[in-house]
Backbone as a ProteinNet text record, in pm:
[ID]
protein_1_A
[PRIMARY]
MLKIEREKDGLFVIEVTGKIDAGEMEEGLDKFIGMTSEIEGGRLLYRITDFELPTIGAMVVEMRKSPDLFALIRRFHKAAVISDAAWIRSFAQWEGMLIPGFDIKSYLPHHEEEARSWLKGENGDSMPV
[TERTIARY]
11710.1	11705	11565	11524.8	11382.8	11418.4	11412.6	11452.1	11309.3	11293.5	11161.7	11196.9	11171.3	11180.1	11084.2	11066.9	10966	11018.6	10965.8	10992.3	10892.5	10866.8	10783.7	10652.4	10551.8	10407.6	10364.7	10390.9	10330.1	10349.8	10496	10524.2	10634.8	10617.6	10693.4	10746.6	10890.2	10968.4	10997.1	10950.9	11007.7	11077.9	11192.8	11289.7	11299.2	11283.2	11294.8	11397.7	11509.7	11602.7	11653.8	11666.3	11695	11628.6	11660.5	11577.7	11562.1	11441.7	11410.6	11407.6	11467.5	11428.4	11370.2	11318.1	11224.3	11270.7	11396.5	11428.8	11396.7	11455.8	11420.5	11295.8	11201.6	11069.8	11000.1	11035.1	10992.3	11019	11144.4	11197.2	11133.6	11119.6	11091.8	10936.7	10851.1	10720.4	10693.6	10746.1	10719.4	10747.2	10871.1	10904.6	10800.7	10737.6	10656.1	10536.9	10466.4	10345.5	10359	10458.7	10490.4	10519.8	10583.8	10595.1	10471.8	10361.5	10234.1	10127.6	10137.8	10029.5	9931.3	9991.1	9924.1	9902.3	9917.5	9908.6	9794.9	9727.2	9608.1	9592.7	9582.3	9604.3	9734.8	9827.3	9956.6	9979.6	10095.3	10127.9	10255.2	10264.1	10372.1	10450.4	10573.1	10655.5	10734.9	10721.4	10791.4	10901.9	11004.8	11127.6	11170.4	11139.7	11156	11248	11376.1	11466.5	11542.9	11580.2	11638.4	11549.5	11448.7	11348.6	11361.5	11379.9	11386.3	11271.5	11195.9	11079.5	11152.1	11074.3	11117.1	11136.2	11187.2	11227	11078.9	11055.9	10920.5	10909	11021	10982.9	10944.5	11004	10943.5	10811.9	10762.5	10624.8	10547.3	10556.7	10502.3	10484	10585.5	10580.2	10470.7	10480.4	10404.5	10257.4	10233	10087.7	10043.7	10131.7	10096.6	10060.4	10113.1	10104.2	10022.6	9939.8	9842.5	9726.7	9660	9563.7	9601.9	9732.8	9774	9808.1	9845.4	9871.1	9753.6	9658.8	9525.5	9468.7	9479.5	9437.2	9541.9	9648.3	9742.8	9702.7	9668.5	9635.4	9545.3	9441.1	9343.9	9394.4	9524	9579.7	9644.1	9639.2	9718.7	9614.4	9631.6	9517.1	9591.3	9710.1	9801.7	9933.2	9980	10115.1	10166.1	10296.5	10357.7	10460.7	10482.8	10547.1	10667.8	10802.2	10889.9	10971.6	10962.9	11031	11085.4	11214.1	11258.4	11216.9	11107	11044.2	10909	10863	10731.6	10620.7	10668.4	10556.1	10514.8	10590.5	10590.4	10477.4	10518.5	10454.1	10276.2	10288.7	10147.8	10087.5	10150.6	10080.6	10026.4	10115.2	10055.2	9972.3	9952.5	9836.5	9695.8	9716.9	9606.9	9557.4	9674.8	9616.1	9555.7	9587.1	9520	9360.4	9345.1	9193.6	9113.6	9177.4	9126	9115.8	9154.1	9157.2	9076.1	8955.5	8861.2	8935.2	8937.2	8980	9147.4	9190.4	9363	9392.7	9469.6	9519.9	9662.1	9706.6	9841.1	9880	9996.3	10033.1	10176.7	10227.3	10375.8	10438.6	10580	10665.8	10797.5	10854.5	10984.3	11096.3	11216.5	11315.6	11335.1	11353.3	11402.5	11292.3	11168.6	11036.4	11017.4	11117.2	11075.8	10995.1	11067.9	11025.2	10871.7	10860.3	10692.5	10604.9	10650	10577.6	10576.2	10695.7	10673.3	10574.7	10565.4	10475.8	10327.6	10302.3	10160.1	10122.3	10223.4	10194.7	10158.4	10207.6	10180.6	10062.6	10000	9878.8	9930.2	10040.8	10075.1	10063.2	10040.1	9986.2	9909.1	9799.1	9686.8	9721.5	9780	9817.6	9981.2	10023.8	10176.4	10210.5	10329.3	10362.8	10365.9	10262.5	10271.6	10311.3	10359.3	10403.7	10353.5
10540.7	10431.4	10376.4	10357.9	10316.3	10192.5	10060	9922.3	9850.1	9804.6	9737.7	9585.6	9483.8	9363.2	9291.1	9195.4	9099.9	8979.9	8887	8761.5	8651.2	8537.2	8448	8469.5	8423.7	8393.5	8539.6	8653.4	8781.7	8843.1	8812.8	8867.1	9007.3	9110.2	9231.5	9271.6	9299.3	9338.6	9459.9	9574.8	9703.2	9755.3	9785.4	9831.7	9979	10047.8	10209.9	10204.7	10284.4	10322.1	10462	10529.3	10650	10750.6	10870.4	10958.2	10941.7	10978.8	10933.9	11087.9	11112.6	11239.2	11228.8	11346.1	11317.9	11214.9	11235.7	11144.7	11003.8	10958.5	10807.3	10789.6	10874.1	10848.9	10830.1	10922.1	10907.9	10772.2	10743.1	10617.6	10503.3	10500.6	10378.7	10347.2	10457	10426.2	10394	10456.1	10403.2	10263.8	10241.2	10100.8	9982.5	10037.6	9963.2	9935	10086.7	10084.5	9971.9	9985.8	9913.5	9768.9	9715.3	9587.3	9499.2	9591.8	9516	9554.2	9571.2	9586.4	9472.3	9362.4	9230.8	9140.3	9200.2	9144.8	9126	9022.1	9000.8	8917.1	8972	8893.2	8881.4	8988.5	9013.7	9034.4	9021	9050.4	9142.9	9210.3	9313.9	9283	9299.4	9287.8	9430.2	9485.3	9627.4	9616.8	9635	9674.4	9790.8	9852	10011.2	10024.7	10066.7	10096.8	10216.9	10286.9	10408.8	10503.7	10515.2	10575.1	10737.8	10840.4	10970.1	11022.1	11119.1	11178	11206.2	11176.4	11208.3	11362	11386.4	11535	11584.3	11709.8	11771.8	11715.1	11721	11690.2	11554	11478.1	11327.3	11310.9	11380.5	11394.6	11445	11548.9	11585.6	11497.2	11396.5	11297.9	11219.5	11145.1	11072.5	11105.1	11226.1	11271.1	11319.5	11328.7	11323.9	11182.9	11101.5	10955.3	10872.4	10958.4	10879.5	10809.1	10863.9	10808.6	10645.9	10657.8	10514.3	10445.1	10499.3	10385.5	10349.2	10434.1	10374.8	10284.6	10280.2	10186.6	10056.1	10082	9973.4	9895.8	9944.6	9870.1	9761	9782.2	9674.3	9547.5	9542.1	9436.9	9358.8	9396.1	9328.2	9310.6	9198.7	9156.3	9174.6	9182	9149.6	9238.4	9287.7	9340.4	9325.8	9274.5	9269.3	9391.2	9476.8	9585.6	9538.7	9555.1	9516.3	9628.8	9697.7	9805.8	9789.1	9861.9	9882.5	9995.2	10091.3	10220.4	10156.5	10157.1	10120.6	10205.9	10335	10430.4	10389.7	10357.3	10292.1	10172.7	10073.4	9943.3	9984.7	10078	10112.4	10176.7	10270.7	10337.1	10241.2	10132.8	10035.7	9963.9	9921.6	9865.8	9939.2	10065.6	10136.9	10167.7	10184	10196	10093.7	9957.8	9831.3	9840.8	9896	9933.4	10008.2	10090.3	10174	10146	10055.4	9999	9865	9858.3	9759.1	9635	9478	9409.3	9387.4	9459.1	9465.9	9457.4	9353.6	9320.9	9350.9	9415.4	9470	9426.1	9356.9	9330.3	9383.9	9426	9457.9	9374.6	9391	9308.2	9361.6	9316.7	9359.8	9309.9	9344.6	9311.6	9162.1	9106.5	8972	8878.4	8915.6	8851.4	8818.2	8846.6	8834.1	8716.3	8618.4	8454.4	8454.7	8502.4	8509.6	8567.7	8685.9	8790.6	8716.5	8669.2	8573.1	8470.8	8408.8	8292.6	8321.8	8443.5	8502.9	8553.5	8621.1	8641.8	8529.7	8427.4	8305	8224.9	8273.2	8213.2	8068.7	8061.4	7944.2	7942	8066.3	8085.4	8169.8	8163.4	8250.6	8355.4	8320	8403.9	8409.7	8475.1	8483.9	8605.1	8661.3	8737.8	8886.8	8953.9	9089.7	9159.3	9287.4	9365.3	9520.9
10768.6	10640	10635.9	10518.5	10491.3	10374.2	10428.8	10325.9	10329.9	10187	10188.4	10085.4	10149.6	10081.3	10072.4	9971.4	9977.5	10003.6	10097.3	10122.4	10059.9	10071.7	10014.8	10093.6	10023.3	10058.8	10082.5	10027.5	10046.6	10159.9	10221	10341.3	10294.6	10340.4	10308.1	10442.4	10434.9	10539	10522.4	10625.8	10607.4	10716	10700.9	10816	10800.8	10941.6	10945.4	11048.2	11025.6	11122.4	11089.9	11192.8	11214.2	11131.7	11078.3	11037.5	10860	10807.5	10672.8	10585.8	10484.6	10422.4	10287.4	10244.9	10113.1	10004.6	9977.7	9840	9893.8	10028.1	10057.6	10091.9	10138.7	10138.3	10004.4	9913.9	9766.5	9717.5	9706.7	9663.1	9744.7	9863.4	9927	9908.2	9900	9884.4	9755	9633.8	9503.4	9494.9	9565.5	9529.4	9604	9718.4	9787.9	9720.1	9672.4	9595.1	9472.1	9377.9	9277	9325.3	9419.5	9452.9	9510.2	9534.6	9612.7	9510.2	9383.8	9317.9	9261.9	9291.9	9275.9	9394.8	9516.2	9638.2	9704.5	9729.7	9815	9926	10042.7	10167.8	10220.8	10186.8	10228.5	10371.3	10409.4	10547	10558.4	10666.3	10680.4	10826.8	10810.7	10911.2	10909.1	11017.6	11050.3	11137.6	11119.3	11225.8	11211.7	11350.6	11343.3	11472.8	11440.8	11568.8	11530.1	11653.7	11661.7	11590.2	11599.5	11522.7	11559.8	11445.3	11447.1	11368.4	11401.7	11311.5	11177.4	11060.7	10946.6	10919.1	10824.8	10777	10731.1	10729.8	10695.5	10546.7	10453	10316.9	10328.2	10409.8	10403.9	10429.9	10518.1	10567.5	10445.4	10372.4	10297.7	10168.8	10141.4	10044.2	10088.5	10212.6	10254.4	10254.2	10280	10265.7	10120.4	10027	9881	9838.7	9886.3	9846.3	9923.8	10022.5	10129.3	10076.5	9950.1	9852.1	9800.9	9786.4	9717.4	9843	9944	10068	10125	10123.3	10183.9	10102.6	9969.9	9871.6	9895.7	9917	9932.4	10067.6	10149.7	10299.9	10275.5	10187.4	10147.6	10105.7	10051.3	10008.6	10130.9	10221.3	10312.7	10457.2	10520.9	10632.9	10779.7	10783.2	10924.2	10909.9	11037.5	11023.8	11188.3	11181.8	11306.7	11312.5	11425.9	11431	11559	11500.9	11592.5	11627.7	11757.9	11789.5	11919.4	11942.2	12080.5	12144.2	12085.5	12152.4	12205.4	12328.2	12374	12301.6	12296.6	12238.1	12084.6	12019.2	11875.3	11890.8	11964.4	11988.1	12029.6	12113.2	12179.3	12046.9	11967.2	11876.9	11766.3	11734.3	11653.3	11667.3	11810.8	11856.8	11857.4	11874.6	11872.9	11720.7	11637.3	11482.5	11438.2	11492.8	11441.5	11459.8	11577.9	11624.9	11512.3	11449.4	11359.8	11222.4	11173.3	11043.9	11055.1	10995.5	11016.1	10906.1	10942.7	10911.3	10877.3	10954.9	10949.3	11082.7	11108.3	11257.4	11274.6	11360.4	11429.6	11569.3	11569.7	11683.2	11697.2	11819.2	11822.1	11925.9	11885.9	11964.1	12002	12078.6	12135.7	12020.8	12010.4	11899.8	11916.2	12032.3	12060.6	12040.1	11995	11957.7	11818.9	11731.2	11612.3	11548.6	11594.3	11548.4	11598.4	11714.4	11753.7	11664.9	11606.4	11536.8	11401.7	11330.3	11212.1	11229.2	11341.5	11348.3	11354.2	11421.5	11434.6	11267.7	11203.6	11068.6	10986.6	11004.1	10924.2	10974.9	11092.4	11163.4	11226.8	11274.5	11329.8	11454.2	11549.1	11680.1	11717.3	11762	11782.3	11910.2	11977.9	12128.7	12113	12045.3	12045.2	12169.3	12146.8	12280.3	12224.9	12208.6	12176.3	12295.3	12255.1	12402.4	12343.1
[MASK]
+++++++++++++++++++++++++++++++++++++++++++++++++++++++++++++++++++++++++++++++++++++++++++++++++++++++++++++++++++++++++++++++++

């Protein structure tokens, strides 16, 4: 499942659960690209649980849309990744080091409030994991 919702103040919540197929990836990315066309200084909150690798078709869709996604990332300045999988949290932290001007912190599922506070800038040293 890929679910994308816009909350207030430029916060987008992206929920990924299980396996994503090509149709779901296409629909989700098109929706996300459209929803963010006028965003500046946005924030992302990812919830990733019970993750399974997407289908090959879904990966092809993502690669095809990668130019739009790379352009889109400049509209955001930070992301919090909430996941039950340690490797996803670690990968997110590493990815944050590769994108200039874009901060990523990762959190365990029971630390969502701390993640949201960090995204709002309310606490500088929240509890990333």
